[in-house]
C-alpha positions as CSV (number, residue, x, y, z in Angstrom):
1,M,28.0,12.0,17.1
2,G,28.0,8.9,14.8
3,N,25.5,9.1,12.0
4,L,24.0,12.3,13.2
5,I,25.2,15.3,11.2
6,K,24.0,18.7,12.4
7,V,22.4,20.8,9.7
8,L,22.9,24.5,10.1
9,T,20.0,26.0,8.1
10,R,18.5,29.4,8.0
11,D,15.0,28.0,7.6
12,I,14.7,26.3,11.0
13,E,14.4,28.8,13.8
14,N,12.8,26.7,16.5
15,N,15.3,23.9,16.7
16,T,13.0,21.6,14.8
17,G,14.4,19.8,11.8
18,N,18.0,20.9,12.3
19,F,19.6,17.5,12.0
20,F,20.3,15.0,9.3
21,L,18.4,11.7,9.3
22,D,20.6,9.0,8.0
23,F,18.2,7.1,5.8
24,E,21.0,5.0,4.3
25,N,23.0,3.8,7.3
26,A,21.1,4.2,10.5
27,K,21.5,1.1,12.8
28,P,19.3,0.3,15.8
29,T,20.5,0.9,19.3
30,E,19.7,-1.7,22.0
31,A,16.7,0.4,23.1
32,E,15.3,0.3,19.5
33,R,16.1,-3.3,18.7
34,R,12.9,-5.1,19.7
35,V,10.6,-2.8,17.7
36,W,13.2,-2.6,14.9
37,E,13.3,-6.4,14.5
38,E,9.5,-6.6,14.4
39,V,9.2,-3.9,11.8
40,N,12.1,-5.2,9.8
41,G,10.3,-8.5,9.1
42,V,7.4,-6.5,7.6
43,L,9.7,-4.3,5.5
44,T,11.5,-7.4,4.2
45,E,8.1,-8.6,3.0
46,A,7.3,-5.2,1.5
47,V,10.1,-5.7,-1.0
48,I,8.4,-8.8,-2.3
49,V,5.0,-7.2,-2.4
50,L,6.3,-4.4,-4.6
51,Q,8.0,-6.9,-6.9
52,D,4.8,-8.8,-7.2
53,L,2.8,-5.7,-7.9
54,Q,5.3,-4.4,-10.4
55,S,5.0,-7.7,-12.4
56,Y,1.2,-7.9,-12.1
57,S,0.0,-8.2,-15.7
58,G,-3.6,-9.2,-15.1
59,A,-6.0,-11.6,-16.9
60,G,-7.4,-9.0,-19.4
61,E,-7.3,-11.2,-22.5
62,A,-8.8,-14.2,-20.8
63,I,-11.6,-12.0,-19.3
64,R,-12.3,-10.4,-22.7
65,Q,-12.7,-13.9,-24.3
66,A,-15.0,-15.0,-21.5
67,I,-17.2,-11.9,-21.9
68,Q,-17.3,-12.4,-25.7
69,H,-18.1,-16.1,-25.4
70,P,-20.5,-16.4,-22.4
71,S,-21.8,-19.9,-23.5
72,D,-18.4,-21.5,-24.1
73,E,-17.7,-23.4,-20.9
74,R,-14.0,-24.0,-21.8
75,V,-13.4,-20.3,-22.2
76,Q,-15.2,-19.6,-18.9
77,E,-13.1,-22.1,-17.0
78,G,-10.0,-20.7,-18.6
79,A,-10.8,-17.2,-17.4
80,W,-11.6,-18.4,-13.9
81,A,-8.4,-20.4,-13.8
82,A,-6.4,-17.2,-14.8
83,V,-8.1,-14.9,-12.3
84,V,-8.1,-17.0,-9.2
85,P,-4.3,-17.0,-8.6
86,L,-4.2,-13.3,-9.4
87,V,-6.9,-12.6,-6.7
88,G,-4.7,-14.7,-4.4
89,K,-2.0,-12.0,-5.0
90,L,-4.5,-9.2,-4.3
91,K,-5.4,-11.0,-1.1
92,K,-1.8,-11.0,-0.1
93,F,-1.4,-7.3,-0.8
94,Y,-4.5,-6.5,1.3
95,E,-3.3,-8.7,4.2
96,F,0.0,-7.0,4.0
97,S,-1.7,-3.6,4.5
98,L,-2.9,-4.9,7.9
99,K,0.6,-5.8,8.9
100,L,1.8,-2.4,7.8
101,E,-0.8,-0.7,9.9
102,D,0.4,-2.7,13.0
103,S,4.0,-1.8,12.3
104,L,3.2,1.9,11.9
105,Q,1.4,2.0,15.2
106,G,4.3,0.2,16.9
107,L,6.7,2.8,15.5
108,L,4.5,5.7,16.5
109,E,4.2,4.4,20.1
110,F,8.0,4.5,20.3
111,L,8.6,7.8,18.5
112,T,5.9,9.8,20.1
113,S,6.2,8.7,23.8
114,S,6.5,11.5,26.3
115,R,9.9,10.5,27.6
116,C,11.5,13.1,25.3
117,S,10.5,15.6,22.6
118,P,9.5,14.4,19.1
119,T,12.7,16.1,17.8
120,Q,14.8,14.2,20.3
121,H,13.1,10.9,19.3
122,L,13.9,11.3,15.7
123,E,17.4,12.5,16.4
124,Q,18.2,9.7,18.9
125,E,16.2,6.9,17.4
126,Q,17.3,7.2,13.8
127,A,16.9,3.5,12.9
128,L,13.2,3.6,13.8
129,A,12.8,6.9,12.0
130,R,14.4,5.3,9.0
131,Q,11.9,2.4,9.2
132,F,9.0,4.9,9.5
133,A,10.4,6.6,6.4
134,E,10.7,3.2,4.6
135,I,7.0,2.5,5.3
136,L,6.0,5.8,3.8
137,H,8.3,5.2,0.8
138,F,6.7,1.8,0.3
139,T,3.2,3.2,0.6
140,L,3.6,5.9,-2.0
141,R,5.4,3.5,-4.4
142,F,2.6,0.9,-4.0
143,D,-0.1,3.4,-4.6
144,E,1.7,4.8,-7.7
145,L,1.9,1.3,-9.2
146,K,-1.7,0.5,-8.3
147,M,-3.1,3.7,-9.8
148,T,-1.3,2.9,-13.1
149,N,-2.5,-0.7,-13.3
150,P,-6.3,-0.9,-14.2
151,A,-6.0,-4.7,-14.4
152,I,-6.2,-4.9,-10.6
153,Q,-9.7,-3.5,-10.4
154,N,-10.8,-5.3,-13.6
155,D,-9.6,-8.7,-12.4
156,F,-11.2,-8.3,-9.0
157,S,-14.5,-7.1,-10.4
158,Y,-14.6,-10.1,-12.8
159,Y,-13.8,-12.4,-9.9
160,R,-16.7,-11.0,-7.8
161,R,-19.2,-11.2,-10.7
162,T,-18.3,-14.7,-11.5
163,L,-18.5,-15.7,-7.8
164,S,-22.0,-14.2,-7.6
165,R,-23.0,-16.1,-10.7
166,M,-21.6,-19.4,-9.3
167,R,-23.7,-18.9,-6.2
168,I,-26.9,-18.3,-8.2
169,I,-26.4,-21.6,-10.0
170,N,-25.5,-23.3,-6.8
171,Q,-21.9,-24.0,-7.7
172,T,-19.7,-24.5,-4.6
173,A,-17.2,-21.8,-5.6
174,E,-15.8,-20.8,-2.3
175,E,-14.4,-24.2,-1.4
176,H,-12.0,-23.8,-4.3
177,N,-11.0,-20.1,-4.4
178,E,-8.7,-17.8,-2.6
179,V,-11.2,-15.4,-1.2
180,D,-14.6,-15.9,0.5
181,N,-17.4,-13.3,0.3
182,E,-16.7,-11.5,3.6
183,L,-13.0,-11.0,2.8
184,A,-13.9,-10.0,-0.8
185,N,-16.1,-7.2,0.6
186,R,-13.2,-5.9,2.7
187,M,-10.8,-6.1,-0.2
188,S,-13.3,-4.4,-2.5
189,L,-13.4,-1.4,-0.1
190,F,-9.6,-1.4,0.0
191,Y,-9.0,-1.5,-3.8
192,A,-11.8,1.0,-4.5
193,N,-9.7,3.7,-3.0
194,A,-7.3,5.4,-5.5
195,T,-4.5,5.2,-2.9
196,P,-5.3,2.2,-0.7
197,M,-2.1,2.0,1.3
198,L,-2.0,5.7,2.0
199,K,-5.6,5.5,3.3
200,T,-4.5,2.6,5.5
201,L,-1.7,4.7,7.0
202,S,-3.8,7.8,7.4
203,D,-6.5,5.7,9.2
204,A,-3.9,4.0,11.3
205,T,-2.4,7.3,12.4
206,T,-5.8,8.7,13.2
207,K,-6.7,5.6,15.2
208,F,-3.3,5.8,17.0
209,V,-4.1,9.4,18.2
210,S,-7.6,8.4,19.3
211,K,-6.4,5.2,21.1
212,H,-3.7,7.1,23.0
213,A,-5.7,9.9,24.4
214,E,-3.1,10.3,27.2
215,L,-0.6,11.6,24.6
216,P,-1.0,15.2,23.4
217,V,-1.8,15.1,19.6
218,E,1.2,17.4,19.2
219,N,3.5,14.5,20.0
220,T,2.4,12.8,16.8
221,T,2.0,15.9,14.6
222,D,5.4,17.3,15.7
223,C,7.0,14.0,14.9
224,L,5.5,14.3,11.4
225,S,6.3,18.0,10.8
226,T,9.9,17.5,12.1
227,M,10.4,14.7,9.6
228,A,9.0,16.8,6.8
229,S,11.3,19.7,7.7
230,V,14.4,17.4,7.9
231,C,13.6,15.9,4.4
232,K,13.1,19.4,3.0
233,V,16.4,20.7,4.4
234,M,18.3,17.7,3.1
235,L,16.8,18.0,-0.3
236,E,17.2,21.7,-0.8
237,T,20.8,22.1,0.5
238,P,23.3,20.9,-2.0
239,E,26.1,20.2,0.5
240,Y,23.8,17.8,2.4
241,R,22.2,16.3,-0.6
242,T,25.7,15.2,-1.9
243,R,26.1,13.1,1.3
244,F,23.6,10.6,-0.1
245,A,25.5,7.6,-1.4
246,S,22.8,6.9,-4.0
247,E,20.7,9.1,-6.2
248,D,17.7,6.9,-5.3
249,T,17.8,8.4,-1.8
250,V,16.6,11.7,-3.3
251,L,13.4,10.2,-4.5
252,F,13.2,8.3,-1.2
253,C,13.3,11.6,0.7
254,L,10.8,13.2,-1.6
255,R,8.3,10.4,-1.0
256,V,8.8,10.5,2.7
257,M,8.3,14.2,2.8
258,V,5.0,14.0,0.9
259,G,3.9,11.0,3.0
260,V,4.4,12.8,6.3
261,I,2.6,15.9,5.0
262,I,-0.4,13.8,4.1
263,L,-0.5,12.0,7.4
264,Y,-0.1,15.4,9.2
265,D,-2.9,16.8,7.2
266,Y,-5.2,14.0,8.4
267,V,-4.1,14.0,12.0
268,H,-3.8,17.7,12.8
269,P,-7.3,19.3,13.4
270,A,-6.4,22.3,11.1
271,G,-4.4,20.3,8.6
272,A,-1.0,20.9,6.9
273,F,-2.0,23.8,4.7
274,V,-3.2,26.4,7.2
275,K,-1.0,29.4,7.9
276,S,-0.2,28.2,11.5
277,S,1.0,24.7,10.2
278,K,4.4,23.6,11.5
279,I,5.2,22.4,8.0
280,D,6.6,24.9,5.5
281,M,4.2,23.9,2.7
282,K,5.5,26.5,0.3
283,G,9.1,25.3,0.8
284,C,8.1,21.7,0.4
285,I,6.2,22.4,-2.8
286,K,9.2,24.4,-4.1
287,V,11.5,21.4,-3.4
288,L,9.2,19.2,-5.4
289,R,9.0,21.7,-8.3
290,Y,12.8,21.8,-8.5
291,Q,12.9,18.1,-9.4
292,P,12.6,16.6,-12.9
293,P,8.8,16.7,-13.6
294,N,8.5,13.0,-14.6
295,S,9.9,12.0,-11.2
296,V,7.5,14.0,-9.0
297,E,4.2,14.3,-10.8
298,G,2.8,11.4,-8.9
299,L,3.9,13.0,-5.6
300,L,2.3,16.4,-6.6
301,N,-0.9,14.5,-7.5
302,A,-0.8,12.9,-4.0
303,L,-0.8,16.3,-2.5
304,R,-3.5,17.5,-4.9
305,Y,-5.9,14.7,-4.6
306,T,-5.3,12.6,-1.4
307,T,-4.9,15.3,1.3
308,K,-7.8,16.4,3.5
309,H,-7.5,20.2,3.9
310,L,-6.1,21.5,0.6
311,N,-9.4,22.9,-0.6
312,D,-10.3,24.5,2.7
313,E,-10.9,28.2,2.8
314,T,-8.0,28.5,5.2
315,T,-5.5,27.3,2.6
316,S,-3.9,30.3,0.9
317,K,-4.4,30.9,-2.8
318,Q,-0.6,30.9,-3.3
319,I,-0.3,27.3,-2.1
320,K,-3.3,26.3,-4.2
321,N,-1.8,28.0,-7.2
322,M,1.6,26.4,-6.6
323,L,0.0,23.0,-6.7
324,Q,-2.1,23.8,-9.8
325,A,0.8,25.1,-11.9
């Protein structure tokens, strides 16, 4: 059965999630190859995007000097020279989010088509399932880094203020900068969100469901709930967890599990927290709670603050308490 390892688990009674997704070694079949190659190019770029974001230090000191010395033309020029290339990086991140959206929709078209069940798709098309997981992993990692780096918002705000001031005094700023006003408006909306990449994916998944009205919404939600179940089983079962070649795969699985829960919560009309949800939310939260706190606090916060239905009346008090603890 190749990379597929059957998981015998007491928690899965409806044949959903009873297989091992090989996140480390899955290779594309011929049927998967065209989509896989398209998405692989985007995922290769994702590595560079994360490296650039991780090393993003901002122009804080130059901006402070410019604010303190508003009449010093040399200081103003220095701050502008420091900010413009950084905004070029922010532009690259934003443009990458559009590529990520296209890739996600391409994967969903393949993994949710009606030619077989969502479970069979994930079981038989593991290379694409792995890429879907890698997109989710990137998304949560990007947003974690963005949330802990206030320089991004500060730099972009200063850039926009300075751009407005230049227009007022009739300086031709836009010929020499990275971002025109229209693009700056779109970027501003993107970075104003606490978790911009996650919002991009949530919106993309919702758009996918609306665009493909011929597909039952369950095709998409069952794909997401099955992946959440698989991740939970692999994480909570020691004999399967030891199959991971790298300890990094544990955090990878945790991020993927949280990512698909959030997408499910946006796409499913009743959300992920309702009693009838196909995701075992209590089990997933317990798995997160069993990890070292410093490694999962960001993921718990993602469930607390970026989901859609957590605070609904239909969410049980026990689940709310589990996330508050």
